[in-house]
C-alpha positions, 0 to 999 in steps of 0.5 A: 391826822386820824392816826394821831387822834386814835392814839390820843383816844387810846392814851386817854382811855389808859389814863382815865379808865385803864389804871386798874388794868395796868396795875391789876391782873389785866395789865397785859393789853393796856401795857401793850397800848402804853408801849405802843404810845411811847413808840409812837411819840418817839417816832414823832419826836414828841418829847413832852408827850413821851415824858408826860405819859411816863410821869402819869403812869409812874404817879398812878402806880405810886398812888396805887402802891401807897393805897394798897400798903395803907389798906394792908396795914389796916388789915383790909383784904391783905392777900389782894393788897399784897398782890397789888403791891407786888404788881406795882413794884414789878411795874416800877422795875419795868418802867425803868427802861423807858427812862433811858430817853430816846434823845437828850433834852435840848431846850430849857423847857425840855430839861425842866420837864426831864428833871421833874420826871426823873425825880418822880421816878427816883421817889418811886424807887426810894419810897416804894422799893426802898432801893437807894442806889437806883433812886440815886441813879435817877436823882443824879440824872435829874441833876444832870438836867439842871441848866445852871447849877449855881442859880437860885433855882428852887427845884435845883436845891431840892434835887441836891438835897435829896442826893445828899440825903441818899449819900448819907443813907448809903454812908458816903458822907463826904459826897453827901456833905459836898451837896449839902454845902451847895444847898446851904450856899443856895439858901444863904443867897435866898435867905431861906430860914425854914428849909435852911434849918432842916438842911442844917439838921441833916448836915449835922447828922451827916457830920455825926455819922462821919465821926466828925462830932465837933462839926456836928455840934457846931452845925446843930448849935448854929441851927438853933439861930433859925428855930426861934420862930418855929417850935416844931423845928426847934424840937427837931434841933434839940432832938438832934443834939440829944441824939448826938450827946447820947452817942458820945455818952454825954448823958447829962447833956443828952437829958438836958436837951430831952427835957427841953423837948418835953417842955416844948410840948407833944403838939410839936412832936408830930412825926418825930414821936418814933425818933423821940421814943428811940432816943429815950431807949438809947439813953436808958440803954446807956444807963444799962436799964435794958428792959426799960430801953427795950420797952421804948424801942418796942413802943416806937416800933408799934407807932411806926407800924401803925403809921399808914404813911410808912412804907420803908422797912429800913427804919423798922430794921434799924430799931430792931437792931437797937433791941438786939444790942440791948438784949446782947448787953443784957445777956439775953442771947435767945431773944437777941437771936430771934430778933436777928431773924426778924430783922432779916425778914423785914429787909428781905422779901421772901425770907422766912424767919421761922427757919432760924437760918441766916440768909445766903449771901446772894439774897442780900442787897446793898444795905448796911444793916446786914453786916451788923446783923451778921456781926451780932449773930457771930458774937452771940454764937461766940458767947454761947460757945464760951458757955457750953464749949460746943464746936458748932457754935464756934464754927457758926460764929466764924462763918457769920463774921467772915460774911460780915467782913465781906459785906463791909468790903462790898459797901466800902468799894461802892464809895468814891471818897477816901474819907467815907471809905475810911469809916468802913475801914474802921468798922472792918478793923473792929470786926477783924478784932472779933474775928481773930478772937474766934479764929484763935479758938478755932486754931487751938481746937482744930487739928487741921490748922487750916490757915486760909481764914486767918490769912484773909483776916490779916489781909483785911486788917490794915492799909486797905486804902493804901493797897488800893492806891498802890494797885492803881499805880501798878496798873499805870506801870509803876509795878511789874505786871505778872499775867493779865487774867484774860479769862477772868476778865471775860467772865466779868464782861459776861457778868456785866452783860447779865447786869445790863439786862436785869432790872431787879436791883437786889439781883444786880447787887448779888451779881456785883458781889460775884464781880467783886470776888472775880476782880480780887482774883484779877488783882492777885494775878496782875500785880506782881508783889512777889510771893513769899516763897520767892524770898529766900532766907526771909521771915515775914511777921504780920502783926495785929494790935487788937483791943485785947490781944497782940496776934502775929502771922509768921511766914517762913520757909513755906510754913505759916504759924499763927501766934497770940503774944498776949495782952495788948495792955502789956505791950501798951505799957512797954511801948509807952515806956520806950517812947518816953525814954527815947524822947527825953530821959535816955536812961540806959539802964531802964532802956535795957530792961524795956528792950529785953522785955519787948524782945521776949514779948514780940520776937523770942516766941516766934523762933525765927531762923531766917537772917532777914525779917520783914515786919508788918506793924499795926497800931503802936507797933508802928512806933517801935524800931525792932532792930534796937530790941535786945536778946537775952545776951544783951545784943541788939537784934540788928547784930543778927538780923536784917530788918525792913518793914511794910504796910501790907503783906500783899505788897512785899517784893524784892524785884526792882525795874532796871530801866532807869539810870541811877540818878539822885535828886537832893533837896536841902532847904536853907533856913534863916534861923539859927539853933540855940543849943550845942550843935552836936545835940540839935534835932531836925525839927523846928526850921533853923539852919542845920550845920551838918546837912552840907557834909551829908549832901557833899558825901552823897554827891561824891558817890553819885555823879549824876546827883542834882541839888536844890536848896529850896522852893518858892512853891510846892510843885516840885514833882517835875524835878523827880522825873527820871530820878531813881533816888530822892533825898530830903535833908531838912526839917519836918514836923508832925502835929495832932492831925497833920504832917509836913516838911519845911521847904523853907522857913514858912513853906510846908509840903504836907501829907495831902500835897504829896498824895496828890502827886505821882512819883516814879521813884525807887527810893525816897529818903526823908532825912528829917524828924518824925517822917514816919509818924503822923495821925493814926487812923484806926484800921488804916495806920499811921498817916506819915510822910513816908507813907504818902510818898509810897502811896504816890508811887515810890518803891522804897522809903527810909523815914524816921520815928522820932526827932532825930539828931542832926549830927548823928543823922548826917553820919548815918546817911553818909554810911548808908549811901556808901553801902547802897553804892556797894550794891547792898540791899537797902535794909542791909545798907541801913543796918551796916550804917547803924553798926558802923555808927555804933562802932565809931561813936563815943559812949554818950552818943551810942544810945539808940536815940542817935542811930535807931530812928530810921527804918526802911519800908517797902522794896528792900532790893539793891539799887545798884549791882553789887561791886566785886572785891579786888581779889576777885578781879585779880584772880580773873586777870591771872586766869585770863593771862594764863590762858593767853600764855597757854595758847601762845605756847600751843601755837609755838609748838 
């Protein structure tokens, strides 16, 4: 009993007298008692006392940090308060290890107390250290201690709301919206008005950042229903609407809501004064009144820095970023560059802006302002190079934009949701376009012709999410593994041990960046994806379709060539004309000019010598079947070259596992409706009965004795039919709308892009003998979200899909020829090429237009599915030789 009493006295002294020592210069002895007290509580299983002490210490540290920050802003004892701020931050870091509780809470009361304490520590990390990631870690731990996540628990919705806010700050918008929607359901059940309004405005901003402007507008407008009795909250809603319209360049609507804010009166601004000034600056900047805009931004910064409640530096850096953008648009690059250094000094403790040097990457932490600062610095240096032609400026521009790209990739990999990742992929694509302009100039001026940076840009330019999914599939055994990278894995294990010991989140971020680069090396070693040098007589053309230019990277015979084809506007005109001709007019004379111009623009300058070409398209080039292009003599490209396509240069391979028997599964749905037009001219679009599908399926079945046929499905769960199948052939109808793509399994049932992504298909070849199966929603930086792409993402090795509404009759003939060639052992791309050539040779003149035969293309692995059959003369000669040997041996024996 005496020992218990003694510890209580010591704890009381710490709580009442020792706080100054704990956060001041004499903290060692007091901290020793603090640790001893926690150890004692742990030994006695005193769960509540343990948490209560933690919470008291944490609360007091936050109070001292806030007071010191306020005194510093008031310019009182700056050195002393800096010291206190530094010590309190360090103490918060040291406290963290005690939040790994000595046991899990068991009772309802213990869980309630645990989540309160974790929430308090989360606020310490966010408010005092500005560390969103660590704060989120503790908010999620608090959330784990919510007993009933579907109850009307007030504290539960509060934690969910903070988790959602932090996901929004990180940029992981889909996860943020998931938690916001949980809170909204809670509010609707509890009929909360005031907090619901704040929630709706947060949700609206999240939708806006996720580039879902329509949903953002709907949420903001809905929130006005709850603002009628609270002028301050009504101001907040109009402010959000004005910000959204300003971002969409709808300045009239933005100013309309801004005028409403002014009518409501300044007394309702309260803590939104800074935001309102920033909004004014945004509107003025959109009007190209850059000096006036900067005045508003600067005034907002003054108000922010004078606010004694203000702790975080992230908001300050974001406003400085807006000033930088305004100065760049105004051509005042010196001022913009100075502000970039200032923004770094705000975000990085210990960085000195007077050096006018960009910080090293190991000084950075997980903050999305960093990659925009590097990108803007790159643009400033590039503009200076254009003015003075100083090579050093060009090199500095290149280094900065490459650093920015690596930071974007680091951010993207920290997300879980593919939709949130795609936002960063789009940002990366914008940065890659600028980086290519810089690299193009470097390539022209640099005699060394170092291609490593350019190669990196092409690797980062497209289909990153698809590549990750395919790497995941390969680790599940769907691709050949080459080497296990054991030594690199050991390095990652050692890094993780270091990370576990480090408390400083910024050091952890730096170590994670090193870990990411090592993991990239492992991926390169583990995934086979054959090297270019192993593809004989093959050229790879990787295109990038930027806002201004069309670039290509050509790899052929161990050489790499970078080429600028010219204006993207020129290609836009040609591709639009091509699509118009193929979709309706079909004027052969006009088409000849278009196809020759495309050949001269895209292929002729590259001087390809190889017989086989692999195209990696980008942007609108995904709509172009290259084999229909015509050279100067008027010959189609397929007459001299074998063409296939791929989504990313890292997944090109010509090797195929031979561990499965060659089985084919045909899906040929039956439809009730009948077409109205001539049967020879109908397409495979709307769901009506197709007259030539039966002939197509029977011809394929005769070639592959192990084929299975199914006429339709009552549900979309058909992946079981594809187990142990080498080929999946779909012959029916497909359709692409603005934001969706699907195939018709019967008259009403549809299998869409998302359904396919959720499946796993270990299939060698998927042939989608239907309309528009290679088309879909275009995602900037990621590519066309087609049905063919979905099958490849889910594990298929090779895809044959179509680029327009294909003709039923000609498609049936093409598929017969294609599978006949496959069965003879030809490569998949060569089998399709030979099918097209045979079709052209046999078709009547009116059916030789490329519309009838040029729509199908091969993506992915082009290697043969069966061994190539030998001609009859080969077997005859072999028999004669064998017979001769027998006769010869018999003659010897007789002698």
